[in-house]
N, C-alpha and C positions, 0 to 999 in steps of 0.2 A: 736470347736468355731463355732460361728453362724455368719453369714453374714447378713447385715443389709443395704438397701440401703435408703437413703434420699433426699427429694427434700428441700432445704432450700433457703430460700428467700435471695437475695443478700445482702440485707441491714442488716440481721440478722446474716450472716455467721461468720462474725469476733466474734459475740458474742458466736456463737455456738463454735467456735474452743476454746476459753476460758474454756468452760466446758468441751471438751475433754482433753484439756490439765489438768484440775485438777483431771482426772481419773487415776488410777494407770498403768503405760505405759505397766507394764507386763500382765496385762489385757485386755488392748483394743490397738488394731492396727488401725490407721486412715489411709485408702486409698482413694485419692482425684482422680477421672476420668481425670481430667484435667492434674494432675502432671503424671500420667501413659500416655497419650497423649504426653507429653512433652519428657518424657524419650524413648517412641517409634520414635518420631522424632530424637531426639539426637542419638538415636542407629544408624538411618538410615542414617543420616548425616555422623557419625563415619565410617560406613561401605563403603559409598562413597568414602570417604576420604583416607580410607585405602585399596581402589581397590577391595573391597569385592562385590560390586555390580556392574552393568553396569548401565548408563544413555544413553538413546537415544533420538532423539528427536522425536516429535509427527508423524511429516511426514514420516520418514524412517520407524516407527514402525507400521504405518497404512500399508505402500506400503508391508512389509513383511507380515503383518498378511493377506493382500487381496491375495498375492501369495500363502500362506499356502492354504487358505479356495478354492482359483480355483484349486489348485493341489488336493486336497482332492474330489473336486466336480467332477472330470473326472473319 
């Protein structure tokens, strides 16, 4: 299979999707970057809600990073 990247004007995007829909689905796979980004965000949210990831506030994480950097500098 070949991979092609297209830049499509926003006002023409819906028309383009109609063309893609008219092609045989077993021959063409359409992947949108925005949908893959949505999937990634949803996956990260799911991980957080299932306690698979750790969320820390910015101040704490910067303090921890500073301590590690100072420790390695010695």
